[in-house]
C-alpha positions in Angstrom: -18.5 28.9 -72.7 -17.3 26.1 -75.0 -13.8 24.6 -74.5 -11.4 24.8 -77.3 -10.6 21.7 -79.4 -7.0 20.7 -79.6 -5.3 18.3 -82.0 -2.7 16.2 -80.1 -0.1 14.0 -81.7 1.0 11.1 -79.4 3.8 8.6 -80.0 2.9 5.0 -79.0 6.2 3.1 -79.6 4.9 -0.4 -78.4 1.7 -0.1 -81.0 2.7 -2.8 -83.4 -0.5 -4.3 -85.0 -4.2 -3.7 -86.2 -5.5 -5.2 -82.9 -3.1 -2.5 -81.0 -4.6 0.2 -83.1 -8.3 -0.8 -82.6 -7.7 -1.4 -79.0 -6.3 2.3 -78.4 -8.9 3.9 -81.1 -11.9 2.1 -79.2 -10.8 3.1 -75.7 -10.4 6.9 -76.9 -13.5 7.0 -78.9 -15.5 6.0 -75.7 -14.0 9.1 -73.9 -16.6 12.1 -73.8 -15.0 15.1 -75.3 -13.0 13.2 -77.9 -14.1 14.3 -81.4 -11.7 12.2 -83.6 -9.0 9.7 -83.4 -6.6 8.9 -86.4 -3.8 6.4 -85.8 -0.7 5.6 -88.0 0.9 2.3 -87.4 3.7 3.0 -89.6 4.8 6.1 -87.7 3.4 4.7 -84.2 1.5 8.1 -83.9 -1.9 8.6 -82.5 -3.7 11.8 -83.6 -6.6 12.9 -81.2 -9.0 16.0 -81.8 -10.7 16.9 -78.4 -11.3 19.1 -75.5 -9.3 16.9 -73.1 -6.2 17.4 -71.3 -3.3 15.7 -72.8 -2.7 13.9 -69.5 -6.2 12.3 -69.7 -5.6 11.1 -73.3 -2.2 9.6 -72.1 -3.9 7.9 -68.9 -6.5 6.4 -71.3 -3.8 4.9 -73.7 -2.0 3.4 -70.5 -5.3 1.9 -69.4 -5.4 0.3 -72.5 -2.3 -1.4 -72.1 0.3 0.9 -74.1 3.1 3.4 -73.1 2.5 6.6 -74.8 4.9 9.2 -74.9 
């Protein structure tokens, strides 16, 4: 059985620069089960397409040093 891919949009208010964006993207891309990551600094939104539970994605962003909502 294959797991269903989900697109999740997560706000990260304390993400403010290209370094922040790269750090979060790199952390998420290293997670097995993540198919794509897109980040918009202007809206402070991280869009993740994956088979992972939302909490795992939030935990990854927190471990990268940011406070997702």
